[in-house]
PyMOL Python script that loads the backbone (N, CA, C, O; Angstrom):
from pymol import cmd

cmd.read_pdbstr("""\
ATOM      1  N   UNK A   1      44.140  97.968 113.650  1.00  0.00           N
ATOM      2  CA  UNK A   1      44.669  99.554 113.696  1.00  0.00           C
ATOM      3  C   UNK A   1      44.660 100.600 113.781  1.00  0.00           C
ATOM      4  O   UNK A   1      43.897 100.881 112.857  1.00  0.00           O
ATOM      5  N   UNK A   2      44.981 101.639 114.276  1.00  0.00           N
ATOM      6  CA  UNK A   2      43.881 102.763 115.227  1.00  0.00           C
ATOM      7  C   UNK A   2      43.751 103.799 113.847  1.00  0.00           C
ATOM      8  O   UNK A   2      44.703 104.333 113.278  1.00  0.00           O
ATOM      9  N   UNK A   3      42.167 103.933 113.449  1.00  0.00           N
ATOM     10  CA  UNK A   3      42.064 104.695 112.924  1.00  0.00           C
ATOM     11  C   UNK A   3      42.104 106.246 113.336  1.00  0.00           C
ATOM     12  O   UNK A   3      41.794 106.441 114.511  1.00  0.00           O
ATOM     13  N   UNK A   4      42.445 107.435 112.549  1.00  0.00           N
ATOM     14  CA  UNK A   4      43.173 108.698 112.894  1.00  0.00           C
ATOM     15  C   UNK A   4      41.649 109.076 112.502  1.00  0.00           C
ATOM     16  O   UNK A   4      40.961 108.403 111.736  1.00  0.00           O
ATOM     17  N   UNK A   5      41.300 110.072 113.046  1.00  0.00           N
ATOM     18  CA  UNK A   5      40.529 110.426 113.116  1.00  0.00           C
ATOM     19  C   UNK A   5      40.489 112.099 112.829  1.00  0.00           C
ATOM     20  O   UNK A   5      39.730 112.631 112.020  1.00  0.00           O
ATOM     21  N   UNK A   6      41.039 112.492 113.299  1.00  0.00           N
ATOM     22  CA  UNK A   6      41.841 113.753 112.534  1.00  0.00           C
ATOM     23  C   UNK A   6      43.328 114.020 112.795  1.00  0.00           C
ATOM     24  O   UNK A   6      43.761 113.650 113.886  1.00  0.00           O
ATOM     25  N   UNK A   7      44.217 114.652 111.879  1.00  0.00           N
ATOM     26  CA  UNK A   7      45.357 115.086 111.654  1.00  0.00           C
ATOM     27  C   UNK A   7      45.487 116.397 111.613  1.00  0.00           C
ATOM     28  O   UNK A   7      45.473 117.077 110.587  1.00  0.00           O
ATOM     29  N   UNK A   8      45.683 116.982 113.284  1.00  0.00           N
ATOM     30  CA  UNK A   8      46.477 118.131 112.628  1.00  0.00           C
ATOM     31  C   UNK A   8      45.398 119.041 112.037  1.00  0.00           C
ATOM     32  O   UNK A   8      45.485 119.909 111.169  1.00  0.00           O
ATOM     33  N   UNK A   9      44.140 118.509 112.900  1.00  0.00           N
ATOM     34  CA  UNK A   9      42.962 119.735 112.712  1.00  0.00           C
ATOM     35  C   UNK A   9      42.907 120.641 113.771  1.00  0.00           C
ATOM     36  O   UNK A   9      43.722 120.610 114.693  1.00  0.00           O
ATOM     37  N   UNK A  10      41.783 121.631 113.677  1.00  0.00           N
ATOM     38  CA  UNK A  10      41.378 122.614 114.863  1.00  0.00           C
ATOM     39  C   UNK A  10      40.279 122.659 115.295  1.00  0.00           C
ATOM     40  O   UNK A  10      39.503 122.522 114.349  1.00  0.00           O
ATOM     41  N   UNK A  11      39.812 122.765 116.116  1.00  0.00           N
ATOM     42  CA  UNK A  11      38.202 123.184 116.970  1.00  0.00           C
ATOM     43  C   UNK A  11      38.252 123.785 117.921  1.00  0.00           C
ATOM     44  O   UNK A  11      38.920 123.653 118.947  1.00  0.00           O
ATOM     45  N   UNK A  12      37.492 124.520 117.592  1.00  0.00           N
ATOM     46  CA  UNK A  12      36.863 125.830 118.850  1.00  0.00           C
ATOM     47  C   UNK A  12      35.772 125.624 119.131  1.00  0.00           C
ATOM     48  O   UNK A  12      35.030 125.140 118.276  1.00  0.00           O
ATOM     49  N   UNK A  13      35.281 125.923 120.448  1.00  0.00           N
ATOM     50  CA  UNK A  13      33.726 125.776 120.897  1.00  0.00           C
ATOM     51  C   UNK A  13      32.949 124.585 120.393  1.00  0.00           C
ATOM     52  O   UNK A  13      31.759 124.498 120.697  1.00  0.00           O
ATOM     53  N   UNK A  14      33.399 123.861 119.808  1.00  0.00           N
ATOM     54  CA  UNK A  14      32.312 122.548 119.250  1.00  0.00           C
ATOM     55  C   UNK A  14      32.022 121.853 120.200  1.00  0.00           C
ATOM     56  O   UNK A  14      32.772 121.698 121.163  1.00  0.00           O
ATOM     57  N   UNK A  15      31.003 121.378 120.091  1.00  0.00           N
ATOM     58  CA  UNK A  15      30.659 120.030 120.877  1.00  0.00           C
ATOM     59  C   UNK A  15      30.549 118.583 120.448  1.00  0.00           C
ATOM     60  O   UNK A  15      30.312 118.223 119.295  1.00  0.00           O
ATOM     61  N   UNK A  16      30.731 117.841 121.421  1.00  0.00           N
ATOM     62  CA  UNK A  16      31.205 116.414 120.602  1.00  0.00           C
ATOM     63  C   UNK A  16      30.349 115.786 121.867  1.00  0.00           C
ATOM     64  O   UNK A  16      30.586 114.578 121.878  1.00  0.00           O
ATOM     65  N   UNK A  17      29.433 116.140 122.952  1.00  0.00           N
ATOM     66  CA  UNK A  17      28.935 115.307 123.577  1.00  0.00           C
ATOM     67  C   UNK A  17      28.295 114.215 122.921  1.00  0.00           C
ATOM     68  O   UNK A  17      28.206 113.996 121.713  1.00  0.00           O
ATOM     69  N   UNK A  18      27.787 113.448 124.058  1.00  0.00           N
ATOM     70  CA  UNK A  18      27.416 111.935 123.796  1.00  0.00           C
ATOM     71  C   UNK A  18      27.480 111.002 122.559  1.00  0.00           C
ATOM     72  O   UNK A  18      26.723 110.207 122.002  1.00  0.00           O
ATOM     73  N   UNK A  19      28.638 111.437 122.406  1.00  0.00           N
ATOM     74  CA  UNK A  19      28.892 110.504 120.711  1.00  0.00           C
ATOM     75  C   UNK A  19      29.783 109.501 121.099  1.00  0.00           C
ATOM     76  O   UNK A  19      29.947 109.337 122.308  1.00  0.00           O
ATOM     77  N   UNK A  20      30.473 108.704 120.197  1.00  0.00           N
ATOM     78  CA  UNK A  20      31.282 107.389 120.592  1.00  0.00           C
ATOM     79  C   UNK A  20      32.135 107.167 119.721  1.00  0.00           C
ATOM     80  O   UNK A  20      32.000 106.483 118.707  1.00  0.00           O
ATOM     81  N   UNK A  21      33.434 107.976 120.236  1.00  0.00           N
ATOM     82  CA  UNK A  21      34.579 107.775 119.652  1.00  0.00           C
ATOM     83  C   UNK A  21      35.680 106.718 120.077  1.00  0.00           C
ATOM     84  O   UNK A  21      36.874 106.827 120.355  1.00  0.00           O
ATOM     85  N   UNK A  22      34.961 105.845 120.027  1.00  0.00           N
ATOM     86  CA  UNK A  22      35.907 104.294 120.943  1.00  0.00           C
ATOM     87  C   UNK A  22      37.060 103.929 119.821  1.00  0.00           C
ATOM     88  O   UNK A  22      37.009 103.594 118.637  1.00  0.00           O
ATOM     89  N   UNK A  23      38.029 104.135 120.680  1.00  0.00           N
ATOM     90  CA  UNK A  23      39.380 103.936 120.382  1.00  0.00           C
ATOM     91  C   UNK A  23      40.059 104.315 119.044  1.00  0.00           C
ATOM     92  O   UNK A  23      40.826 103.705 118.300  1.00  0.00           O
ATOM     93  N   UNK A  24      39.487 105.567 119.009  1.00  0.00           N
ATOM     94  CA  UNK A  24      39.897 106.390 117.758  1.00  0.00           C
ATOM     95  C   UNK A  24      41.007 107.199 117.929  1.00  0.00           C
ATOM     96  O   UNK A  24      41.006 107.715 119.047  1.00  0.00           O
ATOM     97  N   UNK A  25      42.153 107.568 117.094  1.00  0.00           N
ATOM     98  CA  UNK A  25      43.188 108.246 117.553  1.00  0.00           C
ATOM     99  C   UNK A  25      42.707 110.251 116.519  1.00  0.00           C
ATOM    100  O   UNK A  25      42.142 110.547 115.467  1.00  0.00           O
ATOM    101  N   UNK A  26      43.263 110.920 117.481  1.00  0.00           N
ATOM    102  CA  UNK A  26      43.557 112.110 117.089  1.00  0.00           C
ATOM    103  C   UNK A  26      44.934 112.926 117.176  1.00  0.00           C
ATOM    104  O   UNK A  26      45.159 113.636 118.156  1.00  0.00           O
ATOM    105  N   UNK A  27      45.713 112.822 116.277  1.00  0.00           N
ATOM    106  CA  UNK A  27      46.569 113.694 115.916  1.00  0.00           C
ATOM    107  C   UNK A  27      47.013 114.351 115.866  1.00  0.00           C
ATOM    108  O   UNK A  27      46.955 114.651 114.673  1.00  0.00           O
ATOM    109  N   UNK A  28      47.907 115.401 116.602  1.00  0.00           N
ATOM    110  CA  UNK A  28      48.409 116.219 116.995  1.00  0.00           C
ATOM    111  C   UNK A  28      47.050 117.418 116.566  1.00  0.00           C
ATOM    112  O   UNK A  28      46.927 118.085 115.538  1.00  0.00           O
ATOM    113  N   UNK A  29      46.665 117.390 117.094  1.00  0.00           N
ATOM    114  CA  UNK A  29      45.205 118.694 117.306  1.00  0.00           C
ATOM    115  C   UNK A  29      44.781 119.429 118.337  1.00  0.00           C
ATOM    116  O   UNK A  29      45.017 119.252 119.532  1.00  0.00           O
ATOM    117  N   UNK A  30      43.653 120.906 117.426  1.00  0.00           N
ATOM    118  CA  UNK A  30      43.504 121.209 118.750  1.00  0.00           C
ATOM    119  C   UNK A  30      41.601 121.493 119.365  1.00  0.00           C
ATOM    120  O   UNK A  30      40.602 122.049 118.908  1.00  0.00           O
ATOM    121  N   UNK A  31      41.783 121.106 119.994  1.00  0.00           N
ATOM    122  CA  UNK A  31      40.658 121.031 120.924  1.00  0.00           C
ATOM    123  C   UNK A  31      40.665 122.544 122.018  1.00  0.00           C
ATOM    124  O   UNK A  31      41.393 122.550 123.010  1.00  0.00           O
ATOM    125  N   UNK A  32      39.970 123.487 121.753  1.00  0.00           N
ATOM    126  CA  UNK A  32      39.667 124.826 122.069  1.00  0.00           C
ATOM    127  C   UNK A  32      38.662 124.885 122.807  1.00  0.00           C
ATOM    128  O   UNK A  32      37.656 125.165 122.156  1.00  0.00           O
ATOM    129  N   UNK A  33      38.451 124.721 124.067  1.00  0.00           N
ATOM    130  CA  UNK A  33      36.794 124.904 124.554  1.00  0.00           C
ATOM    131  C   UNK A  33      36.491 123.985 124.606  1.00  0.00           C
ATOM    132  O   UNK A  33      36.360 123.578 125.760  1.00  0.00           O
ATOM    133  N   UNK A  34      36.229 123.201 123.724  1.00  0.00           N
ATOM    134  CA  UNK A  34      35.024 122.011 122.885  1.00  0.00           C
ATOM    135  C   UNK A  34      34.485 120.829 124.706  1.00  0.00           C
ATOM    136  O   UNK A  34      35.169 120.486 125.670  1.00  0.00           O
ATOM    137  N   UNK A  35      33.240 120.633 124.408  1.00  0.00           N
ATOM    138  CA  UNK A  35      32.201 120.107 125.077  1.00  0.00           C
ATOM    139  C   UNK A  35      32.394 118.761 124.574  1.00  0.00           C
ATOM    140  O   UNK A  35      32.189 118.383 123.421  1.00  0.00           O
ATOM    141  N   UNK A  36      33.012 117.742 126.037  1.00  0.00           N
ATOM    142  CA  UNK A  36      33.228 116.023 125.544  1.00  0.00           C
ATOM    143  C   UNK A  36      32.596 115.238 126.418  1.00  0.00           C
ATOM    144  O   UNK A  36      32.854 114.040 126.532  1.00  0.00           O
ATOM    145  N   UNK A  37      31.531 115.985 127.248  1.00  0.00           N
ATOM    146  CA  UNK A  37      30.214 115.537 128.416  1.00  0.00           C
ATOM    147  C   UNK A  37      29.661 114.818 128.175  1.00  0.00           C
ATOM    148  O   UNK A  37      28.634 115.062 127.542  1.00  0.00           O
ATOM    149  N   UNK A  38      29.922 113.780 128.450  1.00  0.00           N
ATOM    150  CA  UNK A  38      28.580 112.201 128.558  1.00  0.00           C
ATOM    151  C   UNK A  38      29.388 111.539 126.895  1.00  0.00           C
ATOM    152  O   UNK A  38      28.715 110.746 126.236  1.00  0.00           O
ATOM    153  N   UNK A  39      30.576 111.888 126.459  1.00  0.00           N
ATOM    154  CA  UNK A  39      30.880 110.978 125.268  1.00  0.00           C
ATOM    155  C   UNK A  39      31.694 109.861 125.898  1.00  0.00           C
ATOM    156  O   UNK A  39      32.177 109.910 127.029  1.00  0.00           O
ATOM    157  N   UNK A  40      31.828 108.490 124.743  1.00  0.00           N
ATOM    158  CA  UNK A  40      32.951 107.673 125.220  1.00  0.00           C
ATOM    159  C   UNK A  40      34.445 107.950 124.577  1.00  0.00           C
ATOM    160  O   UNK A  40      34.814 108.119 123.415  1.00  0.00           O
ATOM    161  N   UNK A  41      34.968 107.929 125.519  1.00  0.00           N
ATOM    162  CA  UNK A  41      36.762 108.199 124.697  1.00  0.00           C
ATOM    163  C   UNK A  41      37.050 107.238 125.226  1.00  0.00           C
ATOM    164  O   UNK A  41      37.836 107.723 126.040  1.00  0.00           O
ATOM    165  N   UNK A  42      37.043 105.611 125.551  1.00  0.00           N
ATOM    166  CA  UNK A  42      37.777 104.490 125.947  1.00  0.00           C
ATOM    167  C   UNK A  42      38.718 104.500 124.702  1.00  0.00           C
ATOM    168  O   UNK A  42      38.469 104.742 123.521  1.00  0.00           O
ATOM    169  N   UNK A  43      39.710 104.212 125.242  1.00  0.00           N
ATOM    170  CA  UNK A  43      40.776 103.933 124.222  1.00  0.00           C
ATOM    171  C   UNK A  43      41.136 104.523 122.959  1.00  0.00           C
ATOM    172  O   UNK A  43      41.381 104.045 121.852  1.00  0.00           O
ATOM    173  N   UNK A  44      41.094 105.967 123.532  1.00  0.00           N
ATOM    174  CA  UNK A  44      41.487 107.186 122.044  1.00  0.00           C
ATOM    175  C   UNK A  44      42.051 107.396 122.331  1.00  0.00           C
ATOM    176  O   UNK A  44      42.162 107.175 123.536  1.00  0.00           O
ATOM    177  N   UNK A  45      43.297 108.188 121.529  1.00  0.00           N
ATOM    178  CA  UNK A  45      44.525 108.640 121.570  1.00  0.00           C
ATOM    179  C   UNK A  45      44.789 110.092 121.885  1.00  0.00           C
ATOM    180  O   UNK A  45      44.706 110.943 121.000  1.00  0.00           O
ATOM    181  N   UNK A  46      44.908 110.203 122.353  1.00  0.00           N
ATOM    182  CA  UNK A  46      44.748 112.007 122.190  1.00  0.00           C
ATOM    183  C   UNK A  46      46.107 112.488 122.164  1.00  0.00           C
ATOM    184  O   UNK A  46      46.242 113.645 122.562  1.00  0.00           O
ATOM    185  N   UNK A  47      47.279 111.803 121.745  1.00  0.00           N
ATOM    186  CA  UNK A  47      48.815 112.294 121.924  1.00  0.00           C
ATOM    187  C   UNK A  47      48.781 113.803 120.874  1.00  0.00           C
ATOM    188  O   UNK A  47      48.030 114.259 120.012  1.00  0.00           O
ATOM    189  N   UNK A  48      49.943 114.173 121.479  1.00  0.00           N
ATOM    190  CA  UNK A  48      49.976 115.047 120.725  1.00  0.00           C
ATOM    191  C   UNK A  48      48.999 116.845 120.765  1.00  0.00           C
ATOM    192  O   UNK A  48      49.384 117.967 120.437  1.00  0.00           O
ATOM    193  N   UNK A  49      47.645 116.337 121.333  1.00  0.00           N
ATOM    194  CA  UNK A  49      47.125 117.024 121.566  1.00  0.00           C
ATOM    195  C   UNK A  49      46.197 118.002 122.468  1.00  0.00           C
ATOM    196  O   UNK A  49      45.459 117.644 123.386  1.00  0.00           O
ATOM    197  N   UNK A  50      46.406 119.317 121.995  1.00  0.00           N
ATOM    198  CA  UNK A  50      45.953 120.509 122.459  1.00  0.00           C
ATOM    199  C   UNK A  50      44.511 120.406 123.443  1.00  0.00           C
ATOM    200  O   UNK A  50      43.485 120.647 122.806  1.00  0.00           O
ATOM    201  N   UNK A  51      44.322 120.089 124.869  1.00  0.00           N
ATOM    202  CA  UNK A  51      42.631 119.929 124.742  1.00  0.00           C
ATOM    203  C   UNK A  51      42.369 121.247 125.714  1.00  0.00           C
ATOM    204  O   UNK A  51      41.388 121.327 126.454  1.00  0.00           O
ATOM    205  N   UNK A  52      43.476 122.354 125.595  1.00  0.00           N
ATOM    206  CA  UNK A  52      42.482 123.744 126.635  1.00  0.00           C
ATOM    207  C   UNK A  52      41.183 124.176 126.564  1.00  0.00           C
ATOM    208  O   UNK A  52      40.651 124.667 125.568  1.00  0.00           O
ATOM    209  N   UNK A  53      40.580 123.947 127.849  1.00  0.00           N
ATOM    210  CA  UNK A  53      39.907 124.566 128.339  1.00  0.00           C
ATOM    211  C   UNK A  53      38.226 123.667 127.744  1.00  0.00           C
ATOM    212  O   UNK A  53      37.070 124.046 127.556  1.00  0.00           O
ATOM    213  N   UNK A  54      39.067 122.171 127.609  1.00  0.00           N
ATOM    214  CA  UNK A  54      37.662 121.636 127.174  1.00  0.00           C
ATOM    215  C   UNK A  54      37.164 121.211 128.319  1.00  0.00           C
ATOM    216  O   UNK A  54      37.544 121.684 129.390  1.00  0.00           O
ATOM    217  N   UNK A  55      35.893 119.891 128.192  1.00  0.00           N
ATOM    218  CA  UNK A  55      34.827 120.069 128.972  1.00  0.00           C
ATOM    219  C   UNK A  55      34.930 118.049 128.934  1.00  0.00           C
ATOM    220  O   UNK A  55      34.871 117.429 127.872  1.00  0.00           O
ATOM    221  N   UNK A  56      35.085 117.366 130.314  1.00  0.00           N
ATOM    222  CA  UNK A  56      34.883 116.444 129.854  1.00  0.00           C
ATOM    223  C   UNK A  56      34.025 115.564 131.154  1.00  0.00           C
ATOM    224  O   UNK A  56      34.389 114.445 131.515  1.00  0.00           O
ATOM    225  N   UNK A  57      32.903 116.257 131.724  1.00  0.00           N
ATOM    226  CA  UNK A  57      32.315 115.412 132.717  1.00  0.00           C
ATOM    227  C   UNK A  57      31.060 114.829 132.726  1.00  0.00           C
ATOM    228  O   UNK A  57      29.951 115.325 132.526  1.00  0.00           O
ATOM    229  N   UNK A  58      31.622 112.997 133.154  1.00  0.00           N
ATOM    230  CA  UNK A  58      30.918 112.386 133.264  1.00  0.00           C
ATOM    231  C   UNK A  58      31.007 111.570 131.339  1.00  0.00           C
ATOM    232  O   UNK A  58      30.148 110.878 130.794  1.00  0.00           O
ATOM    233  N   UNK A  59      32.200 111.971 130.850  1.00  0.00           N
ATOM    234  CA  UNK A  59      32.666 111.400 129.932  1.00  0.00           C
ATOM    235  C   UNK A  59      33.800 110.039 130.432  1.00  0.00           C
ATOM    236  O   UNK A  59      34.594 110.058 131.373  1.00  0.00           O
ATOM    237  N   UNK A  60      33.441 108.494 129.072  1.00  0.00           N
ATOM    238  CA  UNK A  60      34.418 108.177 129.771  1.00  0.00           C
ATOM    239  C   UNK A  60      35.660 107.947 129.084  1.00  0.00           C
ATOM    240  O   UNK A  60      35.489 107.783 127.876  1.00  0.00           O
ATOM    241  N   UNK A  61      36.620 107.895 129.392  1.00  0.00           N
ATOM    242  CA  UNK A  61      38.143 107.855 129.509  1.00  0.00           C
ATOM    243  C   UNK A  61      38.870 106.632 130.106  1.00  0.00           C
ATOM    244  O   UNK A  61      39.999 106.715 130.589  1.00  0.00           O
ATOM    245  N   UNK A  62      38.253 105.652 130.052  1.00  0.00           N
ATOM    246  CA  UNK A  62      38.652 104.634 130.142  1.00  0.00           C
ATOM    247  C   UNK A  62      40.317 104.022 129.290  1.00  0.00           C
ATOM    248  O   UNK A  62      40.370 103.804 128.080  1.00  0.00           O
ATOM    249  N   UNK A  63      40.942 103.930 129.785  1.00  0.00           N
ATOM    250  CA  UNK A  63      43.122 103.653 128.930  1.00  0.00           C
ATOM    251  C   UNK A  63      42.794 104.705 127.585  1.00  0.00           C
ATOM    252  O   UNK A  63      42.691 104.221 126.458  1.00  0.00           O
ATOM    253  N   UNK A  64      42.696 105.670 127.742  1.00  0.00           N
ATOM    254  CA  UNK A  64      42.573 106.760 126.705  1.00  0.00           C
ATOM    255  C   UNK A  64      43.954 107.508 126.691  1.00  0.00           C
ATOM    256  O   UNK A  64      44.199 108.142 127.717  1.00  0.00           O
ATOM    257  N   UNK A  65      44.856 107.534 125.734  1.00  0.00           N
ATOM    258  CA  UNK A  65      46.011 108.054 126.079  1.00  0.00           C
ATOM    259  C   UNK A  65      46.236 109.549 126.011  1.00  0.00           C
ATOM    260  O   UNK A  65      45.949 110.087 124.941  1.00  0.00           O
ATOM    261  N   UNK A  66      46.776 110.409 127.137  1.00  0.00           N
ATOM    262  CA  UNK A  66      46.458 112.211 126.834  1.00  0.00           C
ATOM    263  C   UNK A  66      48.013 112.565 127.386  1.00  0.00           C
ATOM    264  O   UNK A  66      48.386 113.045 128.457  1.00  0.00           O
ATOM    265  N   UNK A  67      48.710 112.150 126.270  1.00  0.00           N
ATOM    266  CA  UNK A  67      49.826 112.268 126.387  1.00  0.00           C
ATOM    267  C   UNK A  67      50.212 113.796 125.407  1.00  0.00           C
ATOM    268  O   UNK A  67      51.008 113.904 124.474  1.00  0.00           O
ATOM    269  N   UNK A  68      49.164 115.034 126.140  1.00  0.00           N
ATOM    270  CA  UNK A  68      49.520 116.380 125.620  1.00  0.00           C
ATOM    271  C   UNK A  68      50.529 116.996 125.665  1.00  0.00           C
ATOM    272  O   UNK A  68      51.275 117.127 126.636  1.00  0.00           O
ATOM    273  N   UNK A  69      50.686 117.610 124.170  1.00  0.00           N
ATOM    274  CA  UNK A  69      52.129 118.633 124.618  1.00  0.00           C
ATOM    275  C   UNK A  69      51.463 120.064 124.460  1.00  0.00           C
ATOM    276  O   UNK A  69      50.267 120.072 124.167  1.00  0.00           O
ATOM    277  N   UNK A  70      52.115 121.273 124.624  1.00  0.00           N
ATOM    278  CA  UNK A  70      51.759 122.666 124.710  1.00  0.00           C
ATOM    279  C   UNK A  70      51.561 123.372 123.463  1.00  0.00           C
ATOM    280  O   UNK A  70      51.998 122.874 122.425  1.00  0.00           O
ATOM    281  N   UNK A  71      51.069 124.263 123.455  1.00  0.00           N
ATOM    282  CA  UNK A  71      50.592 124.807 122.254  1.00  0.00           C
ATOM    283  C   UNK A  71      51.332 125.540 121.261  1.00  0.00           C
ATOM    284  O   UNK A  71      51.126 125.741 120.064  1.00  0.00           O
ATOM    285  N   UNK A  72      52.278 125.902 122.082  1.00  0.00           N
ATOM    286  CA  UNK A  72      53.640 126.182 121.535  1.00  0.00           C
ATOM    287  C   UNK A  72      54.221 125.235 120.683  1.00  0.00           C
ATOM    288  O   UNK A  72      54.660 125.579 119.586  1.00  0.00           O
ATOM    289  N   UNK A  73      54.256 124.400 120.968  1.00  0.00           N
ATOM    290  CA  UNK A  73      55.269 123.187 120.475  1.00  0.00           C
ATOM    291  C   UNK A  73      54.316 122.746 119.400  1.00  0.00           C
ATOM    292  O   UNK A  73      54.816 122.294 118.370  1.00  0.00           O
ATOM    293  N   UNK A  74      52.680 122.837 119.532  1.00  0.00           N
ATOM    294  CA  UNK A  74      51.947 122.505 117.930  1.00  0.00           C
ATOM    295  C   UNK A  74      52.323 123.591 117.196  1.00  0.00           C
ATOM    296  O   UNK A  74      52.633 123.254 116.053  1.00  0.00           O
ATOM    297  N   UNK A  75      52.442 125.053 117.451  1.00  0.00           N
ATOM    298  CA  UNK A  75      52.993 125.981 116.405  1.00  0.00           C
ATOM    299  C   UNK A  75      54.105 125.700 115.905  1.00  0.00           C
ATOM    300  O   UNK A  75      54.447 126.238 114.852  1.00  0.00           O
ATOM    301  N   UNK A  76      54.699 125.034 116.382  1.00  0.00           N
ATOM    302  CA  UNK A  76      56.732 124.727 115.693  1.00  0.00           C
ATOM    303  C   UNK A  76      56.267 123.681 115.228  1.00  0.00           C
ATOM    304  O   UNK A  76      57.229 123.222 114.612  1.00  0.00           O
ATOM    305  N   UNK A  77      55.315 122.887 115.086  1.00  0.00           N
ATOM    306  CA  UNK A  77      55.694 121.979 113.882  1.00  0.00           C
ATOM    307  C   UNK A  77      55.525 122.020 112.883  1.00  0.00           C
ATOM    308  O   UNK A  77      55.958 121.134 112.146  1.00  0.00           O
TER     309      UNK A  77
END
""", "prot")
cmd.dss("prot")
cmd.show_as("cartoon", "prot")
cmd.util.cbc("prot")
cmd.orient("prot")
């Protein structure tokens, strides 16, 4: 069973570097200009999430789901 970390939450200019969120689900969130460098997001599900201008350098994204929708679609939900 997937663990939903956030559901329709919004984060702006936040730092999530060096964290491990293996297999977590982020459901229809906004992470604008966030720093995910050096984090572990393997098997994470970012389905429907807006990741505009976020940083992912040296991030483990193995088997991560990035079916990302446009910001306009998020605002219309």
